[in-house]
C-alpha positions in Angstrom: 105.8 128.5 98.6 109.2 130.0 99.2 112.1 127.8 100.0 113.8 130.3 102.2 114.7 128.9 105.7 115.0 130.9 108.8 116.7 129.7 112.1 114.9 130.4 115.4 115.1 129.4 118.9 111.9 128.0 120.4 111.1 127.2 124.0 108.0 125.0 123.7 106.8 121.4 123.7 105.2 120.0 120.6 102.5 117.4 120.4 104.3 114.3 119.1 101.2 113.0 117.5 101.6 115.5 114.6 104.3 114.9 112.1 107.2 117.3 112.8 110.8 116.8 111.7 113.5 115.9 114.1 117.2 115.4 113.4 120.5 114.8 115.2 121.1 118.6 115.2 117.9 119.1 117.2 116.0 121.1 114.4 112.3 121.1 113.8 110.2 122.4 111.0 107.2 124.7 111.3 105.0 126.3 108.8 104.3 130.0 109.4 102.8 132.8 107.2 105.3 135.6 106.3 102.3 137.8 105.7 101.1 137.6 109.3 104.5 137.3 111.0 104.9 141.1 111.3 101.5 141.6 112.9 102.4 138.8 115.4 105.6 140.5 116.3 103.7 143.7 117.1 101.5 141.8 119.6 104.2 139.5 121.2 107.2 141.5 122.3 108.9 138.7 124.4 110.8 136.2 122.1 109.5 133.1 124.0 105.8 134.2 123.6 106.5 135.1 119.9 107.7 131.5 119.2 104.9 130.0 121.1 102.5 132.0 118.9 104.3 130.6 115.9 103.9 127.2 117.3 100.1 127.6 117.6 99.9 129.0 114.0 101.7 125.9 112.8 99.5 123.6 114.8 96.3 125.1 113.4 97.7 124.9 109.9 98.6 121.2 110.4 95.3 120.3 111.9 93.5 121.9 109.0 95.5 119.7 106.6 95.6 116.4 108.6 92.0 116.6 109.7 90.4 118.1 106.6 87.6 115.5 106.7 86.6 116.7 110.2 86.5 120.5 109.5 83.4 122.5 110.3 83.3 125.6 108.1 87.1 125.5 108.0 87.5 125.1 111.8 89.8 122.3 112.9 89.0 120.8 116.4 91.7 121.6 118.9 91.4 121.1 122.6 92.4 124.1 124.8 93.8 121.5 127.3 96.4 120.6 124.7 97.1 124.3 123.9 97.6 124.9 127.7 100.0 121.8 128.0 102.0 123.0 125.1 102.1 126.8 125.8 101.8 126.8 129.6 98.7 127.8 131.7 100.0 131.3 132.1 100.4 132.1 128.4 97.9 129.9 126.6 94.9 132.3 126.8 97.1 135.4 126.2 98.6 133.9 123.0 95.2 132.7 121.6 93.6 136.2 122.3 96.7 137.9 120.9 96.6 136.0 117.7 92.9 136.9 117.4 93.7 140.6 117.9 96.5 140.3 115.2 93.9 139.0 112.8 95.7 135.7 112.4 93.2 133.1 113.8 89.5 132.8 114.4 87.8 130.6 117.0 84.6 128.8 116.8 83.0 129.6 120.2 80.7 126.7 120.5 82.1 123.3 121.5 82.0 120.2 119.3 79.3 117.7 120.3 80.7 115.2 122.8 84.2 116.7 122.7 85.8 119.2 125.1 87.2 121.3 122.3 86.5 124.3 120.1 87.5 124.9 116.5 90.3 127.2 115.3 91.2 128.3 111.7 93.7 130.6 110.1 92.3 133.8 108.6 92.7 134.4 105.0 95.6 136.8 105.7 97.4 134.2 107.8 97.1 131.6 104.9 99.2 133.8 102.6 102.9 133.1 101.9 103.2 130.2 104.3 106.8 129.0 104.4 108.8 126.4 106.1 110.9 127.7 109.0 113.7 125.8 110.7 113.6 125.8 114.5 116.6 124.8 116.5 115.5 123.5 119.9 117.2 120.2 121.0 114.9 119.6 124.0 111.9 119.7 121.9 113.5 117.5 119.2 114.3 114.9 121.8 110.7 114.9 123.0 109.3 114.3 119.5 112.0 111.7 118.7 110.9 109.9 121.9 107.3 109.9 120.7 108.4 108.6 117.4 110.4 105.8 119.0 107.3 104.9 121.0 105.4 104.6 117.7 108.0 102.4 116.3 107.8 100.1 119.3 104.1 99.9 119.1 104.0 99.2 115.4 107.5 97.8 114.4 106.2 96.2 111.3 104.7 99.4 109.9 107.5 101.6 111.0 110.0 99.4 109.1 107.8 99.7 105.9 107.6 103.4 106.3 111.3 103.6 106.2 111.3 101.8 102.9 109.1 104.4 101.1 110.4 106.9 98.6 109.0 108.7 95.5 109.8 108.4 91.8 111.8 111.2 90.3 108.8 112.1 88.1 107.0 113.4 91.3 109.0 116.6 90.8 106.8 117.6 87.8 103.7 116.8 89.8 104.9 118.9 92.7 105.7 121.8 90.4 102.0 122.2 89.7 101.4 122.9 93.4 104.5 125.0 94.1 102.3 127.6 95.7 100.4 125.1 97.9 102.3 124.7 101.2 99.8 122.0 102.4 100.7 119.9 99.4 104.4 120.4 99.9 104.1 119.5 103.6 102.3 116.3 102.8 105.0 115.3 100.3 107.8 116.3 102.8 106.3 114.2 105.6 106.7 111.0 103.6 109.8 111.9 101.6 111.7 113.0 104.8 110.4 110.2 107.0 108.5 112.5 109.2 105.7 109.8 109.6 103.4 109.3 112.6 101.3 106.3 113.5 98.3 107.1 115.5 95.5 104.7 116.4 92.0 106.2 116.9 90.6 104.9 120.2 86.9 105.2 119.1 87.2 103.5 115.7 90.4 101.5 115.8 91.5 103.2 112.5 95.2 103.8 112.1 96.2 107.3 110.9 99.4 107.9 109.0 100.7 110.5 106.5 99.6 108.2 103.7 95.9 108.8 104.7 96.1 112.5 103.7 98.5 112.0 100.7 96.3 113.0 97.7 95.6 110.6 94.8 93.0 112.4 92.8 93.7 116.1 91.8 97.3 115.7 92.8 98.8 112.3 92.0 101.4 112.0 94.8 100.4 108.6 96.0 100.8 107.1 92.5 104.5 108.0 92.6 105.4 106.0 95.8 108.0 103.3 95.8 108.9 100.6 98.2 112.7 99.8 98.2 112.8 101.6 94.8 110.2 99.3 93.4 106.7 100.1 92.2 104.0 100.4 94.9 100.4 99.6 94.2 97.1 100.1 96.1 94.9 97.1 96.8 91.4 97.9 98.1 87.7 96.8 98.1 85.4 98.4 95.5 82.7 100.4 97.3 84.0 99.3 100.7 81.9 101.6 102.8 78.6 100.8 101.1 79.5 97.1 101.2 79.7 97.3 104.9 75.9 98.2 104.9 75.1 94.8 103.5 75.7 93.4 107.0 72.4 95.2 108.0 70.2 93.2 105.5 68.4 90.0 106.5 70.1 87.1 104.6 66.8 86.3 102.7 66.3 89.9 101.5 65.7 90.2 97.8 67.0 93.8 98.0 70.2 92.6 99.5 71.0 90.5 96.3 70.1 93.5 94.1 72.5 95.8 96.2 75.4 93.3 95.8 74.7 93.2 92.1 74.9 97.0 91.9 78.2 97.0 93.7 79.6 94.3 91.5 78.4 96.2 88.3 79.8 99.6 89.7 76.2 100.9 89.4 75.6 102.1 92.9 76.4 105.8 92.1 74.6 105.9 88.7 71.5 107.5 90.1 73.4 110.4 91.6 75.4 110.8 88.5 72.4 110.7 86.2 69.8 112.7 88.2 72.0 115.0 90.2 74.6 115.6 87.5 77.6 114.4 89.6 80.8 112.9 88.6 81.5 109.4 90.0 84.2 110.8 92.5 81.7 113.5 93.7 78.9 110.9 93.9 81.1 108.7 96.1 82.0 111.5 98.4 78.5 112.8 98.7 77.2 109.3 99.3 79.3 109.1 102.5 78.2 112.6 103.6 74.5 112.3 102.8 73.7 108.6 103.1 76.0 107.4 105.7 77.5 109.9 108.1 75.8 113.3 107.7 73.6 114.8 110.4 70.2 113.0 110.9 68.3 116.3 110.6 69.7 117.3 107.2 67.5 117.2 104.2 69.8 115.5 101.7 68.6 115.0 98.1 71.0 112.1 97.5 69.7 110.2 100.6 66.1 110.6 99.3 67.1 109.1 96.0 68.9 106.3 97.9 65.8 105.5 100.0 63.8 105.5 96.8 66.1 102.9 95.1 66.9 101.0 98.3 63.9 101.5 100.7 64.8 98.5 103.0 68.4 99.5 103.6 67.5 103.2 103.7 65.0 102.6 106.5 67.6 100.5 108.5 70.2 103.2 108.1 67.7 105.9 109.2 66.7 104.0 112.3 70.3 103.3 113.3 71.4 106.9 112.7 68.4 108.1 114.8 69.1 105.7 117.6 72.9 106.1 117.8 73.3 109.6 116.4 75.3 110.5 113.3 78.6 110.5 115.0 78.3 107.2 116.9 76.9 105.6 113.7 79.9 106.8 111.7 82.3 105.5 114.4 80.5 102.1 114.4 80.9 101.7 110.6 84.6 102.8 110.8 85.2 100.3 113.5 83.8 97.5 111.3 86.3 98.5 108.7 89.2 98.6 111.2 88.3 95.2 112.7 88.9 93.7 109.2 92.0 95.6 108.0 93.8 96.5 111.2 92.9 93.5 113.4 92.9 90.7 110.8 94.5 91.7 107.4 97.6 93.5 108.8 98.7 90.8 111.3 98.6 88.2 108.6 100.6 90.4 106.2 103.1 91.0 109.0 103.4 87.3 109.7 104.2 86.7 106.0 106.6 89.8 106.0 104.7 91.5 103.1 105.6 95.1 102.4 102.3 96.8 103.1 100.9 100.0 104.8 97.2 100.6 105.5 95.1 103.5 104.1 91.9 102.9 105.9 90.1 100.1 103.9 93.0 99.7 101.4 96.6 98.5 101.5 99.6 100.2 99.8 101.9 97.4 98.9 105.0 96.6 96.9 103.8 95.4 93.4 105.5 92.1 94.0 103.3 91.4 97.0 100.1 92.7 95.4 98.7 89.2 94.6 99.2 87.8 98.0 97.9 91.0 99.7 94.7 90.8 97.5 94.2 87.2 98.5 94.4 88.0 102.2 92.2 91.1 101.9 89.6 89.1 99.8 89.4 86.2 102.4 88.8 88.4 105.4 86.5 90.9 103.7 84.4 88.0 102.4 84.1 86.4 105.8 83.0 89.8 107.3 80.5 90.8 104.6 79.0 87.4 103.8 79.6 87.8 100.1 82.7 88.0 97.7 83.5 91.8 97.2 85.0 93.2 94.1 88.7 93.9 94.5 90.8 96.6 92.8 94.5 96.9 92.3 95.7 100.4 91.1 99.0 102.0 90.8 101.4 104.1 88.7 102.1 101.2 86.3 99.3 100.7 83.7 99.3 96.9 84.2 98.3 97.4 87.9 95.3 99.5 87.1 92.8 96.7 87.1 90.0 95.0 89.0 90.9 91.7 90.5 
């Protein structure tokens, strides 16, 4: 990824829900492919339509990064109503069709189930040489700043804690490994430069922030986070999503006790690891896709093994997914999680002025607050699940990589 910065004028309105930089000088940051820019210029002669086309390229790129868990064959859901609102009714269709002709974007022509939107993705050509360009447009900067201020008013406790985040100097060597990955650079910059957003999902109650997308596996950015210059650690429930399924069991079920034992012994994914040759991380991801939230019509090998090992729970999940549909069932499970973390754990942490930020079923917290945050998490999760879950505390410091 090149560090070169271009100055442009831009006459457009940006959706404040996405994380874009604002500053006192009225400058914004967009991510645009140098490889495709020449082709775009040949299609859009007027300067204001050219910059609107750049805006849409940036939006699709950001959507593909921030919503990577909701992509269908690489297509990110994006409502055309939003595109019209941002680009104007007169120009929205022209710009979409122009970018398609220029070979920059592809559109999924069928609508997403239950949603008035289609999917968009960048072509391979438009993914090459993506760089950060600086856009000077004070009116747009003020609009995004106003949205950010509204987020702060809605979640003052979380906004204050975001301002206290920073990275260890050692993160530079980690970033160097991904110098040619603009998505990774953008995720880092959103946190480092305080370009955070706080968005509550209306269906599930989950809270989305840049931390949700900050990688912790193949790129260890999350492990280098600091609060007030001090170590940050992550407190979460081991096998949180499978643990929520225990609520479906009758209390007198013998299989329920066996399932709890498998969670406590970290043995839930052993079948997939042994019989399907998966790593634990892959087994965990595939469990959510195949056993929990995948389409009800799919013939999933892991779900077959799950039903063999846990026939009672497998039958209950199959019935619920068939009755509700995969999408509504997934929302129901995520809402159960949010009811614990967002509605109960976070308010208590705020009342005690703990330095924490949510990452779905986990909390990122200052190491000094880890013990108290774990106690609060454990109490509320135990009350919701009907058994004492296994807690984990992990972080950059070796002494924090342990189960509680």
